C-alpha positions in Angstrom: 74.9 191.7 80.5 75.6 189.2 77.8 75.7 185.4 78.3 79.4 185.3 77.8 79.9 187.9 80.6 77.7 185.9 82.9 79.8 182.7 82.3 83.0 184.7 82.9 81.5 186.1 86.1 80.5 182.6 87.2 84.0 181.3 86.6 85.6 184.1 88.5 83.3 183.7 91.5 83.7 179.8 91.4 87.6 180.3 91.5 87.3 182.7 94.4 85.1 180.4 96.4 87.4 177.4 95.8 90.4 179.5 96.9 88.6 180.6 100.0 87.4 177.1 101.0 90.7 175.4 100.3 93.0 178.3 101.5 94.8 176.1 104.1 95.6 173.1 102.0 96.6 175.3 99.0 98.9 177.4 101.2 100.6 174.2 102.5 100.9 172.9 99.0 102.5 176.1 97.8 104.9 176.3 100.8 105.9 172.6 100.3 106.7 173.2 96.6 108.5 176.5 97.0 110.6 175.5 100.1 113.0 173.4 97.9 113.4 176.4 95.6 114.1 178.8 98.6 116.6 176.3 100.0 118.4 176.1 96.6 118.5 179.9 96.5 120.0 180.1 100.0 122.6 177.5 99.0 123.6 179.4 95.9 123.9 182.6 97.9 126.2 181.0 100.4 128.2 179.5 97.6 128.7 182.9 96.1 129.7 184.6 99.4 131.5 182.0 101.3 134.9 180.7 100.5 133.8 177.1 101.1 130.3 177.5 99.7 131.2 175.3 96.7 131.7 172.4 99.1 128.0 172.6 100.2 127.0 172.6 96.5 129.1 169.5 95.8 127.7 167.7 98.9 124.2 168.7 97.8 124.9 167.4 94.3 126.0 164.0 95.5 123.2 163.9 98.0 120.7 164.1 95.2 122.5 161.6 93.1 123.0 158.8 95.6 120.1 156.4 96.0 117.7 156.9 98.9 117.2 154.5 101.8 114.6 151.8 101.3 112.2 151.1 104.2 111.3 147.4 104.5 108.4 146.3 106.7 108.9 142.8 108.1 106.0 140.3 108.5 106.1 140.9 112.3 105.5 144.6 111.9 109.0 145.9 112.5 110.8 148.0 110.0 114.3 147.6 108.7 116.1 150.0 106.4 118.3 149.0 103.4 120.9 151.0 101.7 124.0 150.1 99.7 123.4 146.3 100.0 123.3 146.5 103.8 120.3 146.3 106.2 120.0 148.5 109.2 117.8 148.1 112.2 117.0 151.8 112.6 116.7 154.7 110.2 119.4 156.8 111.9 122.1 154.2 111.2 121.1 154.0 107.5 121.1 157.8 107.2 124.5 157.9 108.8 125.9 155.3 106.4 124.4 157.1 103.4 125.7 160.5 104.4 129.2 159.0 104.9 129.0 157.8 101.3 127.8 161.3 100.2 130.8 162.8 102.0 133.2 160.2 100.5 132.0 161.0 97.0 132.4 164.8 97.6 135.9 164.2 99.0 136.8 162.1 95.9 135.5 164.9 93.7 138.0 167.4 95.2 140.9 164.8 95.1 143.9 165.8 97.1 142.6 169.3 98.2 143.5 169.8 101.8 140.2 171.4 102.5 138.8 168.6 104.7 141.3 169.1 107.5 140.1 172.6 108.1 136.8 173.4 109.8 134.1 174.5 107.6 131.6 177.2 108.5 128.1 175.9 109.4 125.7 175.3 106.5 123.2 178.0 105.6 120.1 178.3 107.9 116.7 177.9 106.3 114.7 181.0 106.0 111.9 181.5 108.4 108.6 183.0 107.4 107.4 185.9 109.4 104.1 185.2 111.0 101.6 187.9 111.3 
């Protein structure tokens, strides 16, 4: 076997060993980075099949555009959350205020459509992986 063939064989065996050793972390990395893609696919599928699917796309668009919540750690060790020029004592209140702003922006996008008085179907459920 030539020297080039030995190098190639060494590289292949090294890659296989690294994959076998770091299988768990690599799997979690892959799942974390593909979950957003799968969520977007599900949202696009609902938008294509549901009569109100475009609403979820609009909400998702404004959700990605509006600034995230800032976490501020106080000198005494407590945390406060800031968003939109306001400070909140807990993360739930800050998320609620931010989501209300997202919904207000989505409503403004649609203008005077009387869609908001009707009940919307629930958003798409995330896909579950089958465990073996």
